[in-house]
Steps between C-alpha positions, in 0.01 A plus 500: 500500500567395148712184499517489880335248728386559855600241760356487850674293767280375781687314773298364791769288664803731534710327235531764227373843602656741747161563663249232609188558290272307734609711798455819301143401407415391854635823650303705249168320529503331845692745718703362790272209597639255244840462671373286789319281249824451303682414822245223565592348164873528568480342846287209375170599663336526155561288191557666163161401356310662787729803493423557133125452543438652845159677477594786734774610261250571222 
């Protein structure tokens, strides 16, 4: 890689990448259970701070 630079694009909010990185990681490491949790955030049952820190997701 002489003279070349590596660039890695990480897009967690669906603005730049064709595939949602967060969803890819959740599918890989959490299986199917994460989708209901995400729906709670989207319908207003959970706020963003709790969603990001929820202990059961760790």
